N, C-alpha and C positions, 0 to 999 in steps of 0.2 A: 504494500500500500504506500510506503514511503517513496518507493521508486516511481510509482504512478503520480504521486503528488509532486515529486521533484520534476518529472517530465512536464506536468501541467504548468508548474512555475516557470520552467525554462521556455515553454511555448508562449506563455503570457508575456514574459520579458522580451522574447524575440518579436512578438507582434507589436508590443509597445515601441520597440526600436524601429519597427517598420513604419509606424506612424511618423516618426522623425526621419527615417531612412528613405521613405518614398521621395523625399526632396532630393535624394541622391540621384534619382532617375532623370532629373533635369536641373536647370539652373536654380539655385536656392532662391533667387529673386522671383522666380515664377511660381513658387510654392507659397500660398498664403499663410501667414503666421496665424496661430491660434490665439484667441482672446485670452489674456492673462486671467488666471483663477483656477478653480478646481474643475477638472474634467473627469467624467465617468466614461469608461471605455468597456464595451462588451465585444469579445472576440469569439466568434463561432467558426469552428473548423470542421471540414468534412473531407477527410483524406480518402481517396479511392483505395479500396482494399482494406479499410479499417472501419471500426465502429464510430458512428457520429458521437461527438462529445458535447455536453452541455456548454453553454457560453462561459467563458472566463471573464469575470468582471473585475476591473481595477479602477482606482481613482488616482489621478496625478495632479499635483499642484505645480503650475508653471507661471513664469513671468516671461517677458520678451527675451531676456538673456538665456534662460534655461531652454526655452522652446528653440531658439537659434542653435544653442549648443547641441541639443539632441538631433536636430536636422543635420548639423555638420558632422556629428559622430556617425550617423547613418550614411552620409556621403562618403566618409572615410572608410567605413567598413566595406562598402560595395565597390569602391574603386578598383581594388586588385582582383575582385571576383567576377565582375561583370564586363562582358564584351559589348553589350548593347544596353543602353539606358536612355529611353526616350520618354519625354513628357510633352503633352500638347493639350491645349484647351479645345474642347469640342462641345458646342451648345451649352456653355455654362458649367461643364464638368471637366475634370482633369482626367486624361487617359494616359496610363503608364504602361509601357512595354519594356521588358528586360529579358536578357539572357545572361545567366550567371552560373558559374562553376562552383559547386559545393562538393568538395572532395572529388570523386570520380564522376559525379553526376552533373549533367547540365539541366538547370531549371529554367524553363521558359515561362514567364509570367505575364499576364495581361490583367490590368486593374483599372477600375473606374471609380473616381472619387467625386461625390456630389455633396452639396451642402455649402454653408457659408463660413465655417471656421470661427464664427463668433457665437453661435448658439448650438449648432449640431452639424455633423457631417457623417457620411457613410462611405466606406471603401469596400468594394467587392473585387476579389482577386481570384483568378484561376491559374493553376500552375500544372505543367507536365514535367515529369522527371525522366531523363533518358541517360543511362539505364535507370530503372526504378531505384528509388532511395528508400532504404529500410523496408523493402517489399512493396512500396507504393508507387504507382505509375503517375500519380498526380493528386491534386486536391483543390479544394476551394475554401476561401475564408471570407467572412463578412465581419468588418470592424465597424461598429456603430459607436459614435462618441457624442456626448452632450455636455454642455457647459452647465455646471451646478450652481455657480456663484463664486464669491471670493473664497480663497483658501481658508481653511479653519485656522484659528489662532495658534495651534500647536504644529502647524505645517510650514515648511519653507519650500521655496522653488526647487523642483527636482524630486520632491518626495513622491513616492508611489506606494499606495496601499493596496495589497492584493485582497481577494475576496476572503481569504483565510485569516486576515488581520496582519499578515506580515508587512512590515513597513521598511522600505529602503530608500535611499536617496541616490537617484541615477547619476547626478553630478558628482557625488562623492565616489561612487563606483568607478566613474570615468577617470577621476583623478588618481585613484588607487590602482587602476589597471596596469599591468606590466607594459612597459614600452618596448616596442620592437620584438623581433623573433626570440623565442626561448633558446638558450644555449645549452 
């Protein structure tokens, strides 16, 4: 059960980084910043070849600087992995297409982001994996986010609270992450 919870936590963290990392698919200036305050994010994944999991819900406190830092971190993470990263505006929505190498697997992803980034937005992504990754040939994710209001008094920008109550600060984690390749 602990392994399952750990996998869910890692998937939630990855999807949260995707929220900032989608900006890596295009110019950071093209990606609208989120309104500062407390955001609730629900991530629903449906991996082909696996059981559908219930939504992972988290809350994140951001300000303009932390939102920008998370986008830049996502951009940095994807630079060495992705051979294609395109973002374009289509009918008031952002369309993202990427081809990224994850280990020996090539992940081809198409995403559509709609909403206003000041009260709510929704990201729908589909991916195919060639060869299959962990036995899965692809999957789909829906990330729905809504602004709840100002951050709570005990929160600081970068704080993320998982549905199980685990609290971590993404900015602190970025500062404490090892720099460069492991030796």
